[in-house]
Steps between C-alpha positions, in 0.01 A plus 500: 500500500585756234283542192674355189604714206373456149619200315344553162254710296299363221303709242249386231587601158302511182785384253765278674736513204491882469528529882788251517690697248432831678590380857808311369624827362416689813661237736800434261433123551269243376255294710614213727170317475241483216234241536134407558429463873413155617130529506495652144309818624778745396844536338779672668819653387716594791812723537758485786589843624766614738438422863310182433185668374307333223287690242244294307294555193171303490245411240194324584445280204283759307286595817663835532255787483681690222463827705795725511643556850374804705613567851171660580341149512514303823819281502842581400607877483862450398818302529807683627852377457761615774824679383770606737549866417394808295793425266353154439174667417680729241653174354152334466350813335770470245437131447132556464558764242741269327237217485241742370287476816312825571535651843480842655850516660590505861237632742623602842303491835593524861462122537723417197525523119370301217458452128150381390445301164262246362521150339335400174168436687513845669603345841661777713852430601754705668868525614518640844784616736471630859640821583882503557612604847 
């Protein structure tokens, strides 16, 4: 049996309205789901990305810590979105700039290239491309 791939990622945000606007601009599309979960413990706003992947924004009915994200804490380090080529990375760098999203440009390593940036809660995000062969 092979190990399954990721189906979705969900992050906790401090201001759902602000994050929904920000991610809608980044993804170029609105959410496909926006509702309280059945048990009432959290609210989720969910985006459908290419390849069947879902990306969710969660609030926990006022029980969020209010702390800004820091990858040095145990838990999530960053979320990376796969792109097909270095040219695609160049297009995403331009798109981030157009959206007013700060980034440090494309960084290259022997294992691939990426662009790092942060969402309104300081959550670390990345566009990443494997080396072209």
